[in-house]
C-alpha positions in Angstrom: 129.1 117.6 75.0 127.2 114.5 73.8 124.1 115.8 72.0 120.6 115.6 73.3 118.5 112.9 71.3 115.0 113.0 69.6 113.0 109.8 70.8 110.1 108.4 69.9 107.8 106.3 72.7 105.2 104.0 72.0 103.8 101.8 74.9 99.9 101.2 75.6 98.8 103.8 77.1 96.3 102.9 79.8 96.4 101.4 83.3 99.6 98.9 83.8 103.0 98.5 84.3 104.9 99.1 80.8 103.1 102.5 80.5 103.5 104.0 83.9 107.1 103.4 83.5 107.4 104.3 79.5 105.9 107.7 80.6 108.0 108.3 83.4 111.1 107.2 81.7 109.7 110.0 78.8 109.3 112.4 81.4 113.0 112.1 82.9 114.5 111.7 79.4 112.5 115.1 78.9 114.3 116.9 81.6 117.6 116.0 80.9 117.3 117.9 77.5 116.2 115.1 75.6 112.8 115.5 73.2 110.2 113.1 73.5 107.6 112.0 71.3 104.9 109.7 72.5 103.2 107.9 69.6 99.9 106.0 71.0 96.1 105.5 70.5 95.5 107.7 73.5 97.1 110.4 75.9 99.5 107.6 78.5 97.5 108.6 81.8 100.7 109.5 83.7 101.9 111.9 81.3 98.9 114.8 82.6 100.3 118.3 82.7 102.0 120.2 80.0 105.8 119.2 80.0 108.8 121.0 78.2 110.6 118.4 75.4 107.6 116.2 75.2 104.8 115.9 72.8 101.9 113.8 72.1 101.4 112.3 69.1 97.7 110.4 68.0 97.2 107.1 66.4 94.1 107.3 64.1 92.8 104.0 62.9 91.0 103.9 59.6 87.2 103.2 58.8 87.3 101.8 55.8 84.5 99.8 55.2 86.5 97.0 53.7 88.6 96.1 56.8 86.7 93.8 58.8 88.9 94.8 61.7 90.4 98.0 62.3 94.4 98.3 61.2 95.6 99.4 64.1 99.2 98.2 63.7 99.1 99.6 60.2 98.1 102.6 61.2 100.7 103.1 64.2 103.5 102.2 61.9 102.7 104.3 59.9 102.0 107.0 62.1 105.3 106.2 63.6 107.1 106.8 59.7 105.6 110.2 59.8 106.5 111.4 63.1 110.3 109.9 62.9 110.2 111.8 59.4 109.1 114.8 60.3 110.5 115.7 63.5 113.4 113.7 62.2 113.7 111.2 65.2 117.1 109.5 65.9 115.3 106.1 67.4 112.1 104.4 68.7 111.9 103.3 71.8 108.8 100.4 72.3 107.5 98.9 74.8 106.4 95.1 74.3 107.9 93.5 71.4 103.9 92.7 69.6 102.7 94.8 68.2 104.8 97.8 68.7 108.2 96.0 68.1 106.8 95.1 64.6 105.3 98.2 63.8 108.6 99.7 64.6 110.6 97.3 62.3 108.0 98.6 59.7 108.8 101.9 60.1 111.9 101.8 60.2 111.8 99.9 56.5 110.1 102.4 55.7 112.5 105.6 56.4 115.6 103.2 54.6 116.3 101.7 57.9 118.1 104.7 58.9 115.9 104.6 62.5 117.2 102.8 65.4 114.7 100.5 67.6 115.2 99.6 71.3 112.9 97.2 72.5 111.7 97.1 76.3 110.0 93.8 77.0 107.7 93.6 80.0 106.8 90.0 80.3 103.0 89.5 78.6 104.5 89.6 75.2 107.0 86.6 76.5 104.8 85.3 79.9 101.5 85.0 77.6 101.4 85.6 74.0 105.0 84.0 73.0 103.1 80.7 75.0 100.7 80.6 71.3 102.5 79.0 68.7 100.5 81.1 66.1 102.7 84.2 67.7 105.9 83.1 68.8 107.6 83.4 65.0 106.4 87.4 65.0 107.2 87.7 68.3 110.8 87.0 67.9 111.4 88.3 64.8 110.6 91.8 66.8 112.9 91.2 69.1 116.0 89.9 66.8 114.8 92.8 64.3 115.1 95.1 67.3 118.9 97.5 67.9 118.6 97.0 71.0 116.4 95.1 73.4 115.7 95.4 76.9 114.2 93.1 79.7 112.7 94.4 83.6 114.0 91.0 85.5 116.7 88.0 84.7 113.5 86.0 84.9 111.7 87.4 82.1 115.4 87.4 79.8 115.5 83.5 81.0 111.7 82.7 80.0 112.2 84.8 76.8 115.4 82.8 75.8 113.5 79.3 76.9 110.2 79.9 75.0 111.5 81.5 71.9 115.0 80.6 71.2 116.4 84.0 71.2 120.1 84.0 71.3 121.1 87.8 70.5 121.7 90.1 74.0 119.0 91.1 76.3 119.8 94.1 78.8 119.0 93.9 82.0 117.5 97.4 83.3 115.0 97.1 85.8 111.7 99.0 86.7 112.4 102.2 88.6 110.9 104.6 90.6 111.0 108.8 91.2 112.4 109.1 94.3 110.9 112.8 93.9 107.7 111.3 94.0 107.6 107.9 95.8 108.5 108.2 99.5 106.7 108.2 102.8 103.7 110.3 103.3 102.4 112.2 105.9 98.9 110.6 106.1 97.8 110.3 109.5 94.8 112.4 108.9 93.9 110.3 105.9 94.6 107.0 107.4 92.1 107.7 110.0 89.3 107.8 107.4 90.2 103.9 106.9 91.2 102.4 110.2 91.7 103.0 113.7 95.1 104.0 115.6 95.5 100.4 116.7 94.4 98.7 113.3 96.8 97.6 110.6 96.2 98.3 107.1 96.8 95.9 104.1 96.9 96.7 100.8 96.3 94.5 97.1 96.9 97.3 94.4 96.5 95.3 90.5 94.3 95.2 87.8 92.3 92.3 89.3 93.1 89.5 86.7 93.1 85.9 87.3 96.9 85.7 87.3 97.0 88.1 90.3 95.3 85.5 92.7 93.2 88.5 94.0 91.6 85.2 96.4 94.4 84.6 97.7 94.8 88.2 99.0 91.4 87.8 100.5 92.7 84.4 102.2 95.8 86.2 103.8 93.8 89.0 105.0 91.1 86.6 106.4 94.0 84.6 108.7 95.7 88.1 109.3 91.9 89.9 110.8 91.3 87.0 113.1 94.4 87.7 115.0 95.1 91.2 114.5 92.4 94.1 114.1 93.4 94.6 110.3 91.9 96.3 107.5 92.1 95.7 103.5 92.6 98.7 101.0 91.8 97.2 97.4 93.2 100.1 94.8 92.4 98.5 91.4 89.5 97.7 89.1 89.5 94.4 86.5 87.3 91.4 86.2 88.0 89.5 89.3 86.6 92.1 91.5 82.7 90.9 91.3 84.1 87.5 92.7 86.3 88.7 95.6 83.7 91.3 96.8 81.1 88.1 96.8 83.8 86.3 98.8 84.2 89.0 101.3 80.6 89.5 101.8 80.3 85.6 102.3 83.4 85.9 105.1 81.3 88.6 106.6 84.3 91.2 106.6 83.0 93.9 103.6 82.8 96.0 106.8 86.5 95.8 107.2 87.6 96.0 103.4 87.7 99.7 101.3 87.4 99.8 97.6 89.4 102.8 96.1 89.0 102.2 92.7 91.8 103.2 90.6 93.9 105.5 91.6 96.0 107.6 89.3 98.5 108.9 91.7 99.1 106.3 94.4 102.3 107.4 96.3 100.2 109.1 99.2 97.5 105.9 99.0 100.7 103.8 99.5 101.5 105.3 102.2 98.6 104.7 104.5 99.7 100.6 104.2 101.6 98.7 106.5 102.1 95.8 104.1 101.7 94.9 100.6 100.3 91.6 99.2 101.3 90.6 96.1 100.5 86.8 96.0 100.6 86.8 92.2 101.2 83.3 89.8 103.0 85.5 87.6 104.7 88.5 87.8 107.9 89.7 85.2 108.9 92.4 87.4 106.0 93.6 90.1 106.1 97.1 89.9 103.6 97.9 92.7 106.1 95.7 95.2 108.9 98.6 94.2 106.3 101.8 94.6 105.6 100.3 98.1 109.1 99.4 98.8 109.9 103.3 98.2 107.3 104.4 100.8 109.2 102.6 103.4 106.0 99.5 103.0 107.3 96.3 102.9 105.6 93.1 100.7 104.1 89.5 101.5 104.2 87.9 98.2 104.8 85.0 96.1 108.0 83.4 94.4 106.9 84.1 91.3 109.2 85.5 87.9 110.9 88.6 89.1 109.5 89.2 92.4 112.2 87.6 94.5 114.8 90.0 92.4 112.9 93.3 94.0 111.7 91.5 97.3 114.5 90.5 99.4 112.7 88.0 101.4 113.6 88.2 105.3 115.0 91.6 104.6 112.3 94.0 102.4 109.2 91.1 103.0 108.3 88.0 103.2 108.0 85.5 100.0 106.2 82.1 100.1 105.6 79.7 97.4 102.4 80.3 95.4 98.8 79.7 96.9 100.3 78.9 100.2 98.1 82.1 102.3 98.9 80.2 105.2 102.4 81.3 105.5 101.7 84.5 103.6 99.4 85.3 106.5 102.0 83.8 109.4 104.7 85.7 107.9 102.4 89.0 108.2 101.3 88.3 111.5 105.0 87.9 112.1 106.1 91.1 110.7 102.8 93.6 112.2 103.6 91.9 115.7 107.1 92.8 116.2 107.7 96.6 116.4 111.4 96.1 115.6 111.6 93.9 112.6 109.2 95.8 111.1 111.6 98.9 111.4 114.4 97.0 109.8 112.6 95.9 106.9 110.7 99.4 106.6 114.5 101.2 106.6 115.7 98.4 104.2 112.9 98.9 101.9 113.7 102.8 102.2 117.6 101.8 101.4 116.7 99.1 98.5 114.5 101.5 96.7 116.7 104.6 96.9 120.3 102.9 95.9 119.4 99.9 93.1 116.2 101.1 91.6 115.8 104.9 91.6 115.2 106.9 88.5 118.6 108.7 87.8 120.1 104.8 87.7 118.2 103.6 85.2 117.3 106.5 83.2 121.5 106.5 82.7 121.4 103.2 81.7 118.9 103.5 79.1 120.1 107.0 77.7 123.6 104.9 77.3 122.1 101.7 75.5 120.3 105.1 73.1 123.4 106.2 72.4 125.3 102.7 72.1 122.7 101.8 69.3 123.3 105.0 67.2 127.0 104.7 67.3 127.5 107.9 68.9 130.4 108.1 71.7 129.3 108.4 74.9 129.5 107.6 78.7 126.8 108.3 80.9 127.9 109.1 84.5 125.6 107.0 86.4 124.7 108.6 89.4 125.3 107.0 93.1 121.5 107.1 94.4 120.4 107.3 97.9 
């Protein structure tokens, strides 16, 4: 029997797709008997209650007066080494090349190069930070110095190779949803709080940054609402939220829009929606579209980044060129107006989420990567998800 592993996980613990995936992965690995140590500056928000085999180690930053800026990276590297030595970790799995892979590299060197490092690229470290010439070399170093590198979409792998001239292997490991949590919920009573029985509900979930094109969300909603009685539910907060609130007010649609703020547990909220709107201009994967898909909700979105790898246009949603809100609205109206088509899309969403992006499948892939970098002979059975 292959022995369980001791794994350190570092991610951004606040709201965001990478933190969600890293935390959920850690919980799933712990269920399978591995010992998981989260090494972050605060408790990962999806960690929640006590979990067997999971431990949290807080990174504390020195406030020594000589430092003009708190040296978080050095504190993190030191904490990684400390935890690895004390807990005898087999490897560190870090999410994002900077600063986490660089910190892990320092921890590895402090351990005498005995510690293995697996780095997962989620997007921002490549699509945004790698565009900065001053950061390219250090991002490249973090990737090339890792014992294994994964990325959450083929598009992200392509962009990483193009921008950084990376030739080392990068393994595709899609994001996932836990099928025990994300499934269609019975929400008839809750839905009545937001919409009348004859009305449809459009939903957008994000951190409301410019890259999400949230003004396009409002434009799509306005066009759909002109044809079909519709409500818009906005979940999350961010810098563009005040701007779209003003836009919604100016269009006289504020009475048809509900602001739900940040929600840690979105599975029940997603089940309220008839369609998810994701018109982003950059999206390395689009985790919210997958979470919606697992709840039987099709996506109306853009052909951006890894979204086309997730959403099959014409089967589980419709995708249009970035900024083409006219076509996006037309597709939404078409889907909402055809009950038979909507039912086919809904069933295709559920099937695709359960078979190609389920937790069992992706967790097994990560386990195989871990054993490979450690040189431990193991053949992890990849379950057939349904």
